[in-house]
N, C-alpha and C positions, 0 to 999 in steps of 0.2 A: 620836266621843265615846268615850273609853276606858271599858271596864267595870271597875269596882273589884272586886277579889277579896275578898269577905267571905262568911263562912259564915252564911247565913240560910236553910238548907234547910227549917226549920220553917215558913217563910212561903211556901213553894211551894204551889200550888193543890192538889197531891196529897200534901203532906208528911205528913199524918196516917196515911196507909195504910202507909208504909214506915218501918222503924225504923233502918235503917243509912244513914249519910250517905256520899255519894260522896267519894272521895279527890280530891286537887287535879287530877290528870291527867284523871280521869273528869269532874269538874265542868267542866273546860275543853272537853272533847269535847262535853258535853251543851249547852253554851252557844252561842247564835247572836247574842248582843248586838252583836258586832263588825260584823255585817252588817245584821241586821233593825232596828237603831236607825233606819235610813233610812225605816222605815215609820211612824214615830211620829205624823205628822200624819194619816195614813189611819186609824191605830188609834183615835185620839181622835175623828175624824169618825164612824167606824163606831160607837163607843161612845155618842156623843151621839144618833145616830139610833136605836140600839137602846133607849136609855133613854127617849127621847121616845115611841117606840112602846109601851114597857112602861107609861108613864104614861097614854097615851091608852087603853090596854086596861084600866086600873085595877089593874094589877099593881104599879106604883109609885104612891105618893101624889105629888101635885103638889109638895109641899114637898120630898119626897125627890128628885124629878127636878131641882128647882131646886138642891139641895145638890150633886147629882152634876154638874150642868152647871157650877156655880161651881168645884167641885173639879177637874174636867178642864181648865177654863180656867187654873187656877192651875198645874197640872202642865205644861201646854203652855208657859206662861211660863218655868218653870224649865228645861225642856228647851231652849227657844230660847236662854236665857241661858247654858246649859252648866253649871247648878248642881244639877241633879237627881242624887241618889245613884243609881247603877246597879250594885247588887251582882251579881257574876257568878253567884252561887248562884241568882238568880231566872231565869237562863237566857236569857230573851228580853225584847224591848221590851214585849210585851203584859202580862207579869206585873210588869214594872217600873212600868208606868203604873197597873195595877190596885192594886199595893201602895201606891204613892204616894197614890192616890186614897183608899184605905181609911185610911191614916195621917191624912188631912186631914178625912175625913167620918165616920169610925167605922163603925158597923154599916150605915149607909146605903150606903157604898161597896161593901159585901159583897153588896148586892142587884143590882149592875149585871150580874153574870154570869148572872142568871136566864134560863133558856132558851137559853143560849149555851155553846158549847164553844170551846176554843182552835182546834179543827179548822176550824169554819166561820168563826171570827173571823180566823184567819190567811189563809185563802183569800179572804175579803172584802178584807182589806188589800191582798193581792197583786193582786187584780183592779182595785182603785182605782188602785194604783200603775201597773199595766200599761196601764190606760186612759190615764192621763196621759202615760206614756212613749211610747205610740203616737202621741198627738197632738203631743208635742214633736218627735219624729222627723219627722212629716209636715210640720211647720212648717219645719224645717231643710231638708227635701227641696225644698219650694217655693222657699225662698230660693236654693238652689243652682240650681234650674231657671231662676229669674229671671236669675241671673248668666250662665248660658250663653246665654240669649236676648239679653241685653244685648251680649255679646261677638259673637254671630252678627249682630246688627243693626249693630254698629260695624264689624267687619272681615270679615263673613261672605261677601262677594262676591269675596274673594281666591280665585283659582284655585289649588288645591293637588292633589297626587296623593292618590287613595284607594289603600289597600293591601289585598291578600289574600295570605295566606302571608308577610306582611311584605315583599312585592315590589310594586313599582308596578303598579297595575291600570288604573284609568281616572281622568281628571281630574274634579274636583268643585269646587263652591264650598265654601269652608271652613265656612260656616254649616251645611251639611248634616251635617258631622261633629259640630259643637257640638250640634245638635238631636237627633242620635242618642243622646247622653247624656241629653237631656231626656226622650226616649221611655223609656229604661231607668228613669230616676228616677220617671216617672209610674207605671210598673208597680209600683215599690216603694211609692209612695204609695197606689195602689189596693189592694195586698196589706195594707198596714197598716190601711186603712179597713175591709177585709173582716175582718181579724183582730179589729179592735175590736168588731165585732158579736158575736163569740164571747166576747170578754173581758167584755162589758158585760152580765153576768148576775149577779144578786145571790144568793149562796149562804147568806146569813144566815137562820137558822131551821132549818138542816139538823142542827144540833147536832154531836155527835161522829161519828155515823154513821146514826142512825135517826130524827132529829128529837127532839121533846119533847112531853110532855103539857101543857106550859104553852100557853095559847091565844094564840099570837103572831099578829100581823097582818103576814105577810111582804110583802104588796103595799105596805103603808104604809112599811115599812123601805126597800124598794127605791125607792119614790118619793122618800123623804127623801134618799137617796144618789144620785139621778139615774140609777138603773138602769131601763131600759124593761121588764124582766121579771126573774123570779126562777127559780132552778133547779127542775127537776121531780123530781129523784131525789136523796134525801139521801146515799145511798152514793156516787154519782158526784160529787156536789157537793163533798164533803169530800176526795176523793182525786184530782180532776181537776186536772192541770197541763198539759193540752194547750194551753191558751191561752198559757202561758209558753213552751212548746216552739215554738209557732207564732210568737210574738213573736221568739224567738231565730232562727227561720228567716228571718223578715223582715229581721232585723239582718244575718244571714249573707249573704243575697242582696244587700241594699243594700251591704254591705261588698265583695262581689265586684264590683259595678258600679263602686264607687269605686276599687277596685284596678285594674280595666281602664282606667279613665280615667287614673289615675296612671301606669300602665305606658305608655300612649300618650304622655302629655306628657313623661315622663322621656326617652323615645326622641326625640320631636320636638324637645326642647330641647337635644339633644346636637349637637356640632359636625358630626357625620356627616350628620344630617338637617337641622338648621338651620331648622326650620319655625316655631319658637316661642321667645320669650324670656320667662323668668319674672322677676318682680320680685325685686329683692334682698331684700326683706323676707321672702320665703319660701324663701330659699336660705341655705346656709352655705358657708364656704370650708374650706380644709385647714390643719392645723397645720404642715404641712411644705411644701406646694406652693402658693405665693402666687397662682397664676393661676386657681385652681379656683373655680367657682360650682356647687356641688352642689345638686341638687334634693331636699334632705333632707326637707322637709316632705311632698312627694309620696311619698317612700319610706316615711315613718312612717305616712302614711295607708294606703298599700299594706300595710304590716305589720299594721295594726289589723284588716284583713280576715281575717287568719289567726286572730286572737283570737276574732272573732265566730264563725267556723266551728268553732273548738275548743269554744266554749261550747254551740253547738247539739249537737255530738256528745256533750258531757258531759251535758246535761240529758236527751237521749234515752236515753243509757246508764243514767242514774239511774232513769228511769221504767220501763224495759223489763221488769224482773223483779218489779215490786211487785204483791202480791195485793191484792184489795179489803179494807179501804178505805184509811184513813190509815195510813201507816207513817212512822217517825221519819226515814227516809232523806230525806223531803221537806223536812226542815229545810234541806238543802243546795241546794234548788231556787233559792233567792235568789242564791247565790254565782254560779251560771251566768247567770241572767237579768240581774241587776244589772250584771255585768261586760260582758255582750254589749251591753246598751243604752248604758252609759256610754262604752265604748270607741268605738262607732260615733258616739255623740253628739259626742264630742270631735273626731273626725275630720271629720265633715260640717260642724261649726261653723266650721272653718277654711277649708273648700273654697271657699265663695263669694268670699272675698277673693283667693284664688289666681287664680281665673278672671277676676275683674274687673280684676286688675292685669296680666294677661298681654298680650303683644303678638304678633300673628301676623306672620310674615315671608313675603315673596313668594319662593318657591323657583324654582330653575331647572327648567323643565318640558320641556326638550328631550330628556332622557334617559328611558329606560324604555318608549318607544313607547306612550305613554298614548292615542294616537289610533288604535291598531290596530283596536280593536273598531268604532270609527266608520267606518273604511275598509271593514270587512267589511259593515257595515250600508248603506254607500253602494252596494256591489255588489248587496245584496239589493234595494235600491230600483230597481236597474237590471234586475231580473228574475233574478239569479243565485241559485240555492238557497243557503241559509245555510251548510250544511256544505261546499259547494263554495267559497263565498266565504271561509269560515274557512281552508280549505287554501291558497287563493290568497294571502291576506294573510299567513299563516304563512311562506310562501316569500318574500314581499316583505320581511318583517321580517328574515328570516335574511340576505337580500342586503344590506339596509341596515346590519345589524349588522356584516357583514364589511367594509363600506366606512366604518364609523363615522359614519353619517349618520342624522339623524332622517328620518322618512317624508316630511316636508314639503320636504326638500331633494332628494329624488329627482326627476328630471325626469319630464315627462309621458311621454316615450318609455320611460323605465325602467319606469314603472308599466304602460303599455300592453303592454309585452313579456310581462306576466303575464296580462293579460285585456283583450280588445278592448272590454269593457263600460265601461272607464274612459275618461272624457272630461275636458275642461278644468275642468268644474265640480267635480272632485274636490278642488280646493284649498280649497273652503269646508267640507270635512269634516275637513281635517287641521289640526294644532296643537291643543293643549289648550284654548285660548281658544275656538276654533270649535266644538269638541266640546261644551263646556259650554252654548253657546248653543242647541244642537240637541236637548237632552234634552226629551222630549215628555210622558211620563205624569205624572200627579199623584204626588208623593212622590219624584220623581227629583232628581238632584243639580245642577240648574241654578238660575240666579238667579231666574227667575220662580216656580219652585216654592218657593224659599226665602222669597220675599216672602209667598206664601200661607201657608206654615207659620208664619212669624213673626206674621202677623195672628192665626192660631189660638191660638198659645201666649200671646201678650200678652193676648188676651181671656180665655183660660182661667186664667191666673195672676194676673189683675188683682185 
């Protein structure tokens, strides 16, 4: 909603103290309406709770509270309809709403700010916004987790290579890789839930910095707004933005995990790897090369992670040099936090569709000596020390590579030439399919462990 540039400085809350008016450039710098208009619902909700508490304390008469309640409802209707005048000179959404209320209720509206400062009002609005933002992101995370679980259930027993250093390492069932992302995302959800505990503290009643002599009932206001507790220290309450920095950190970490997933799938969908096919709905082509199917959606999500990281660095840099308590620098906190949350929200909202529409391909598993570790463990089971077994198998792999053969194509005589511990039963330890069947511990990359993990995640995400 565009702010209208009108000169109404005399209607500012502090307008009577100063005699000079800001020039146009300064007025534009002082204003934050272009960003904080997004807080209008929270501002009205906070004002309603504050007014109700004032009424219950006898500070507002019941008929005054009723007038304020009706006035705020009217203001909300006009904002929703896009018809409320928002002069830039009023600087922020808080003063826009208060001015509109006063225009409609007269002197009664001027009583709303009793016992309240814009300092504790703003941080209240931000905490309510951040609380909802954390919950929204958590819901998107759960939906993406469910998509990965569905893919793991559908195609998860396909045997594919796992990679370290982007080189083939050991064979796994594909579902193990899908559920690795689910584990990452669960840590993101846990971080958001923990962050929400620190967000969910009501600062209202702290005033500008030192509280107020007005007998406010802070517990009641917190209760009305769904906060389990209120802040202990008025100075900290009005200047604390740790909760926004923490929310930005959660977004940056979530973005990093999304980026790692995108990087994997961009590689796996390439002709060189051929492990994955993306649905056309999430690809683009080339304006010049008609054969192209580019993973642009994944690339854009990967790019959004850079934005989330930038916003985290930005808000930490904003906060690092601020003395107690409130400073006007904090006006820009919303620019970082809003951008971090919205960028990641857009990215993760698309992700479940990409996952559900993807198709896994069965790769060629004969290259890369994926069964080398299994052969070493075979020797260990025959009593050979692991380091000795490791050296024996390394020599066998080198010979197989010179002959351009997989380990399973070497004859028993070839293998026994390197160790007399090798017997005919070695065949059941070779080939990727046999290796996957032998994985033993909980959490390993075999089909039976996948089944157990799927049961856990389906129950957890139900």
